[in-house]
C-alpha positions, 0 to 999 in steps of 0.5 A: 587828907582834905576832900575837895568840896565837889566831884564828878559823876557820870549820869545817864538820862532819857529825855521827854524828847526821846534822847538819851543824854550822858554827861558828867555833873559836878556833885557836893561832897557828901559827909559819910554817915555813921556806917558809911566811908567815902572811896576815892574811886580810882578803878571801875570796869565797864561790864555789859550789866552796866550798859543797861543803865548807860543806854537802855533801849537807846539807838546807839548806832546813832550816837554823837558826843559834843564838847571836851574834857568834863563838859563831854556830852554823849547824846543818842536818840531813843526809838518809840519802842524804847521810849515805851520800855523805858517810860519809868526812867524818863527825866531821871538822871541816873548815876551809872556803874556797879562796882569799883575800887579805890582808897577809903578817904574819909569814914563815919564814926562806926568801928568798922567804918573806921578800921577801913580808913586809908585802906584800899577797898573793892565796892559795889552799890551803883554810882561808881563812875565817879571820882568819889562815892559814899558807900555802906562800910559793910559793901566794901571788900578790903583787898589784901596787901600788895593788891592795887585798885585795878586788881580789886576793880572787877572783884564783885559782879563777875567773881561773885555771879560765878561763884553763885552759879556754883552755889545755886547748882548745889542748893538746887541739887544739880551736879553740872552746868551749862554756860553760855557766852562762855568765853567772856571774863565771867565765863573764864572765872567760871572755867577756873572755878569749876576745874578747882571744885571738880565740877563738869562745865559745858561751854556754848560759844559762837566762834572758833576764836572762843573755842581756842581761848577755852581750849588754851585755858584747859576747858573740856566741853566747848560747843560752838553754836556755829558748827553744823554738829552743834546740837549732837555736840551738846547732847553728847556733852550733857549726856557725859556730864549729867548737866541739868542746870543752865545759865544763858547770858543771852536771854533772847532767841532759842539758846535757852530752848536748845539747852533744855531740848539737849538735857531731854535728849540726853536724859532719854538716852538712860533706859527708863519707863516711857512717859509722855510727860518726858524724863522726870529729872527737873531741867533748869535754865536761868537767864541772867543777862541780855546780850540778845534783846529779842523775845525768848523763844521756847519750843517746849519739846522737853516734857514737863519737868523744866523751867526757865526763870531770870537770875540776878546776883543780889536777889540770890545773895539776899536769899543765901544769906550773909554767912554765904555772902562773906564766904564767897567774898573771902574767897574772892579776896584770897584768890583776886590776882589767880582765879578772879584775875580781870585783864583790861585792854584799855584804860580810859578817863570819865570823859573818854568814856563819853566820847562816841567813838570809844563808846562804839568800841565798848558797847560792842562787847567783844570777846577779850575786850575789857575796858577799865575807867580811871576816874582820877585820870 
């Protein structure tokens, strides 16, 4: 098929004047290099991890939009503190969108790139909020027969992250996991994986409706941080499961510290020699998200065998190696419409994704609401 000479790509720019500007730019269609393919993007999700590049430290409560169709522009003020944090990206027009799926419509001359011609693939690599994307062929996941681009749109970030949590657990010698924001799309996937793999999972949520979601999935350990019995319930669940590893999607506040405190209190229930340095079992919490942008608060009432660190999927996969990455990708492909199924409440066009009213809805990151951009719409 003949390709258009140009295509639309969503860009996010922070200006020197303290404004965030998001718009659709017309780009020249690239020619694929030897090991590249051109994917006609048909479905791409809006994940919380996309919001960092899209909006950063902008005051989105004051966002407005102008124009219509492909000329729609979203604008919002950036406060002085946000400008200091984002000074490295001032003036740069950044393409957005971590993952997506569509049809390979052109390919370089390498054997593998040519083998993908005409196939529906999922891809990761940034810049997916556009009508077309040139990507390295090795970054594509060919979907199985009968699976659509919508099925595969969210097949990288959340599935690979959830699977990699268990890989991290095994590599570091833990046996159970604590997870926050646990009723999210990723959290629900993690529950299905842990159930299938026989791994105990302690889920921390904030509201009763999130408790109900996980109960209906068959989750065993669900802790509501809004309950008066929150800490006692958390200690009990960690004592039962022996969890010494946590993954925190919030990042800020004292949730990571609460998890470490509960792990230490659970460990203290097992008789042993007293030490002023606390339990000898290492307790680890990884911050992998930033739903709470306030400072991370640590009370340090959990001995000396503990750690808090950052966790990022690309970094983990680079450390784990290609064999592990391919094994995880194969599992995702095999279980795409079961374990790793994603459900979308809204399907929007590129232009609609820049409408201030629509932005306010998906930027709220409400449990149970997930938006899918269809660039060809």
